[in-house]
C-alpha positions as YAML, in Angstrom:
chain: A
units: angstrom
residues:
- id: 1
  name: MET
  ca: [4.26, 7.11, 0.55]
- id: 2
  name: ILE
  ca: [7.17, 7.97, -1.50]
- id: 3
  name: CYS
  ca: [8.02, 5.98, -4.53]
- id: 4
  name: ALA
  ca: [12.40, 6.89, -4.74]
- id: 5
  name: GLY
  ca: [13.24, 6.65, -8.25]
- id: 6
  name: CYS
  ca: [10.32, 5.61, -10.10]
- id: 7
  name: GLY
  ca: [10.79, 8.34, -12.75]
- id: 8
  name: GLY
  ca: [7.50, 10.83, -13.65]
- id: 9
  name: SER
  ca: [6.52, 9.21, -16.98]
- id: 10
  name: ARG
  ca: [8.07, 7.00, -19.82]
- id: 11
  name: ASN
  ca: [10.19, 10.05, -21.04]
- id: 12
  name: GLY
  ca: [10.68, 11.71, -17.59]
- id: 13
  name: SER
  ca: [8.51, 14.28, -17.87]
- id: 14
  name: ARG
  ca: [5.77, 14.79, -15.05]
- id: 15
  name: ALA
  ca: [3.71, 16.22, -17.50]
- id: 16
  name: GLU
  ca: [1.89, 12.83, -18.17]
- id: 17
  name: LEU
  ca: [1.01, 12.54, -14.44]
- id: 18
  name: VAL
  ca: [-2.69, 12.21, -13.83]
- id: 19
  name: PRO
  ca: [-4.60, 12.72, -10.37]
- id: 20
  name: ALA
  ca: [-5.19, 9.56, -8.81]
- id: 21
  name: ALA
  ca: [-7.00, 8.53, -5.35]
- id: 22
  name: GLY
  ca: [-9.87, 6.96, -4.23]
- id: 23
  name: VAL
  ca: [-10.85, 4.02, -1.49]
- id: 24
  name: VAL
  ca: [-9.65, 1.12, -0.29]
- id: 25
  name: THR
  ca: [-12.52, -1.46, 1.02]
- id: 26
  name: TYR
  ca: [-12.22, -5.19, 2.03]
- id: 27
  name: ASN
  ca: [-15.58, -7.02, 2.31]
- id: 28
  name: GLY
  ca: [-16.93, -3.97, 1.64]
- id: 29
  name: GLU
  ca: [-15.37, -2.02, 5.33]
- id: 30
  name: PRO
  ca: [-12.90, 0.49, 5.03]
- id: 31
  name: VAL
  ca: [-8.81, -0.70, 5.51]
- id: 32
  name: ALA
  ca: [-7.47, 1.81, 6.91]
- id: 33
  name: ASP
  ca: [-3.61, 1.54, 7.26]
- id: 34
  name: ALA
  ca: [-2.78, -1.14, 3.91]
- id: 35
  name: THR
  ca: [-0.31, -0.22, 1.51]
- id: 36
  name: LEU
  ca: [-1.45, 0.07, -2.31]
- id: 37
  name: GLU
  ca: [1.31, -0.54, -5.15]
- id: 38
  name: PHE
  ca: [-0.25, 0.25, -8.75]
- id: 39
  name: ARG
  ca: [2.23, -1.69, -10.85]
- id: 40
  name: SER
  ca: [2.21, -1.52, -15.23]
- id: 41
  name: ALA
  ca: [0.17, -4.05, -16.28]
- id: 42
  name: THR
  ca: [1.78, -3.44, -19.35]
- id: 43
  name: ASP
  ca: [5.15, -3.09, -18.44]
- id: 44
  name: VAL
  ca: [5.29, 0.53, -18.99]
- id: 45
  name: PRO
  ca: [8.81, 1.83, -18.00]
- id: 46
  name: ASN
  ca: [8.63, 4.07, -14.43]
- id: 47
  name: SER
  ca: [4.70, 3.50, -14.11]
- id: 48
  name: LEU
  ca: [5.05, 2.47, -10.35]
- id: 49
  name: ALA
  ca: [2.61, 4.44, -8.46]
- id: 50
  name: ALA
  ca: [1.99, 3.86, -4.75]
- id: 51
  name: GLY
  ca: [-0.10, 5.50, -1.63]
- id: 52
  name: ARG
  ca: [-1.18, 4.20, 2.06]
- id: 53
  name: ALA
  ca: [-5.00, 4.29, 3.15]
- id: 54
  name: ASP
  ca: [-6.06, 7.14, 6.11]
- id: 55
  name: ALA
  ca: [-8.33, 5.80, 8.60]
- id: 56
  name: GLU
  ca: [-11.13, 5.93, 6.18]
- id: 57
  name: GLY
  ca: [-9.47, 3.86, 3.69]
- id: 58
  name: LYS
  ca: [-8.85, 6.97, 1.67]
- id: 59
  name: PHE
  ca: [-5.57, 7.28, -0.69]
- id: 60
  name: ILE
  ca: [-3.76, 9.08, -2.86]
- id: 61
  name: LEU
  ca: [-0.89, 8.00, -5.27]
- id: 62
  name: THR
  ca: [2.15, 8.86, -5.27]
- id: 63
  name: THR
  ca: [5.38, 8.85, -8.56]
- id: 64
  name: ASP
  ca: [8.20, 10.63, -7.01]
- id: 65
  name: ARG
  ca: [6.16, 13.52, -5.15]
- id: 66
  name: PRO
  ca: [3.63, 13.19, -2.61]
- id: 67
  name: ASN
  ca: [-0.03, 12.95, -3.38]
- id: 68
  name: ASP
  ca: [1.52, 13.45, -7.30]
- id: 69
  name: GLY
  ca: [-0.81, 11.02, -8.85]
- id: 70
  name: ALA
  ca: [0.06, 8.51, -11.81]
- id: 71
  name: LEU
  ca: [0.99, 7.81, -15.50]
- id: 72
  name: PRO
  ca: [-2.89, 7.45, -17.10]
- id: 73
  name: GLY
  ca: [-2.67, 3.08, -18.40]
- id: 74
  name: SER
  ca: [-3.56, 0.14, -17.19]
- id: 75
  name: TYR
  ca: [-2.15, -1.43, -13.40]
- id: 76
  name: LYS
  ca: [-1.74, -4.03, -11.82]
- id: 77
  name: VAL
  ca: [-2.74, -3.29, -7.70]
- id: 78
  name: VAL
  ca: [-1.52, -4.90, -4.77]
- id: 79
  name: VAL
  ca: [-2.32, -4.00, -1.13]
- id: 80
  name: LYS
  ca: [-0.98, -4.83, 1.69]
- id: 81
  name: LYS
  ca: [-1.52, -4.31, 5.47]
- id: 82
  name: GLU
  ca: [1.05, -6.08, 8.18]
- id: 83
  name: VAL
  ca: [1.44, -6.90, 11.73]
- id: 84
  name: GLN
  ca: [4.74, -7.92, 13.36]
- id: 85
  name: THR
  ca: [4.17, -10.62, 15.69]
- id: 86
  name: ILE
  ca: [6.04, -11.77, 18.39]
- id: 87
  name: ASP
  ca: [4.70, -15.17, 20.49]
- id: 88
  name: GLY
  ca: [1.39, -14.91, 18.52]
- id: 89
  name: MET
  ca: [0.98, -11.46, 19.49]
- id: 90
  name: THR
  ca: [1.38, -8.04, 17.60]
- id: 91
  name: LEU
  ca: [4.67, -6.62, 18.93]
- id: 92
  name: ASP
  ca: [2.98, -3.72, 21.05]
- id: 93
  name: GLU
  ca: [0.40, -6.72, 22.33]
- id: 94
  name: TRP
  ca: [3.57, -8.72, 23.07]
- id: 95
  name: LEU
  ca: [5.79, -5.56, 25.06]
- id: 96
  name: LYS
  ca: [2.49, -5.21, 27.33]
- id: 97
  name: ASP
  ca: [2.45, -8.57, 28.46]
- id: 98
  name: GLN
  ca: [6.40, -7.97, 29.25]
- id: 99
  name: GLY
  ca: [5.41, -5.10, 31.58]
- id: 100
  name: ASP
  ca: [6.92, -2.61, 28.91]
- id: 101
  name: ASP
  ca: [4.74, 0.68, 30.44]
- id: 102
  name: GLY
  ca: [6.39, 3.38, 27.64]
- id: 103
  name: VAL
  ca: [8.80, 4.69, 30.31]
- id: 104
  name: GLY
  ca: [12.73, 4.09, 29.41]
- id: 105
  name: ASP
  ca: [13.92, 0.89, 27.90]
- id: 106
  name: PRO
  ca: [11.63, -1.62, 25.79]
- id: 107
  name: PRO
  ca: [11.92, -5.06, 26.90]
- id: 108
  name: GLU
  ca: [14.52, -7.14, 25.12]
- id: 109
  name: TYR
  ca: [13.20, -9.73, 22.40]
- id: 110
  name: ASP
  ca: [14.45, -12.04, 19.94]
- id: 111
  name: LYS
  ca: [13.93, -10.09, 16.43]
- id: 112
  name: ASP
  ca: [14.37, -13.81, 15.18]
- id: 113
  name: LYS
  ca: [10.89, -14.29, 16.59]
- id: 114
  name: LEU
  ca: [9.53, -11.45, 14.77]
- id: 115
  name: VAL
  ca: [7.27, -12.00, 11.97]
- id: 116
  name: ASN
  ca: [5.16, -10.07, 9.37]
- id: 117
  name: GLU
  ca: [1.55, -11.04, 9.15]
- id: 118
  name: GLN
  ca: [-0.58, -10.07, 6.39]
- id: 119
  name: LEU
  ca: [-4.00, -9.62, 7.39]
- id: 120
  name: LEU
  ca: [-5.74, -8.96, 4.41]
- id: 121
  name: PRO
  ca: [-6.19, -12.37, 1.32]
- id: 122
  name: VAL
  ca: [-2.78, -13.35, 0.37]
- id: 123
  name: GLN
  ca: [-3.35, -13.58, -3.52]
- id: 124
  name: TYR
  ca: [-3.76, -9.40, -3.19]
- id: 125
  name: SER
  ca: [0.19, -9.13, -2.05]
- id: 126
  name: SER
  ca: [2.11, -9.93, -5.12]
- id: 127
  name: ALA
  ca: [1.75, -8.49, -8.71]
- id: 128
  name: GLU
  ca: [2.18, -11.95, -9.57]
- id: 129
  name: THR
  ca: [-0.94, -12.99, -7.97]
- id: 130
  name: THR
  ca: [-3.21, -10.21, -7.17]
- id: 131
  name: PRO
  ca: [-6.51, -10.65, -8.92]
- id: 132
  name: LEU
  ca: [-6.81, -6.37, -8.98]
- id: 133
  name: THR
  ca: [-6.32, -4.73, -12.75]
- id: 134
  name: LEU
  ca: [-7.45, -1.32, -12.69]
- id: 135
  name: GLU
  ca: [-7.50, 1.73, -15.01]
- id: 136
  name: VAL
  ca: [-6.04, 5.57, -14.75]
- id: 137
  name: PRO
  ca: [-7.91, 6.94, -17.27]
- id: 138
  name: ALA
  ca: [-6.54, 9.89, -19.30]
- id: 139
  name: LYS
  ca: [-7.51, 12.62, -17.76]
- id: 140
  name: GLY
  ca: [-7.14, 10.72, -14.13]
- id: 141
  name: ASN
  ca: [-9.26, 9.55, -11.20]
- id: 142
  name: LYS
  ca: [-9.78, 10.72, -7.89]
- id: 143
  name: LYS
  ca: [-12.56, 7.95, -7.07]
- id: 144
  name: ILE
  ca: [-10.24, 4.85, -7.58]
- id: 145
  name: ALA
  ca: [-12.55, 1.89, -5.29]
- id: 146
  name: VAL
  ca: [-10.23, -0.66, -4.89]
- id: 147
  name: GLU
  ca: [-12.11, -3.52, -3.53]
- id: 148
  name: LEU
  ca: [-10.65, -6.59, -1.69]
- id: 149
  name: ILE
  ca: [-13.01, -9.71, -1.33]
- id: 150
  name: ASP
  ca: [-12.30, -13.23, 0.27]
...
């Protein structure tokens, strides 16, 4: 995930960026395909870093270039994992239920019925409600543990 427009540092210099990576878990299990946002807990401008978890829950933070890290500092951590649903099924399930075999045009559906469903506890989905605050030290950290619980 690339965060367009998020400057590399307080002064626009990329020199302050440090390596920042880790694993996100939910109730002790890795969370695949989650998106993470590290938002400044102290309102430092241009200090947003983001990442996407792989199949093992591993992520690398990015500011404006892939995997370039984050600024040292304290962050509120936002974690989301969403799926689109329609009529109580994921969109893929709904398409298969409608006879979509992946060949040709998919069945038509009412896009107003699509709902983005959060698969993790909603408290982690915004900077205002997340209980997670983590520190990225001046030397960086490649073993950040983002632990979500019910």
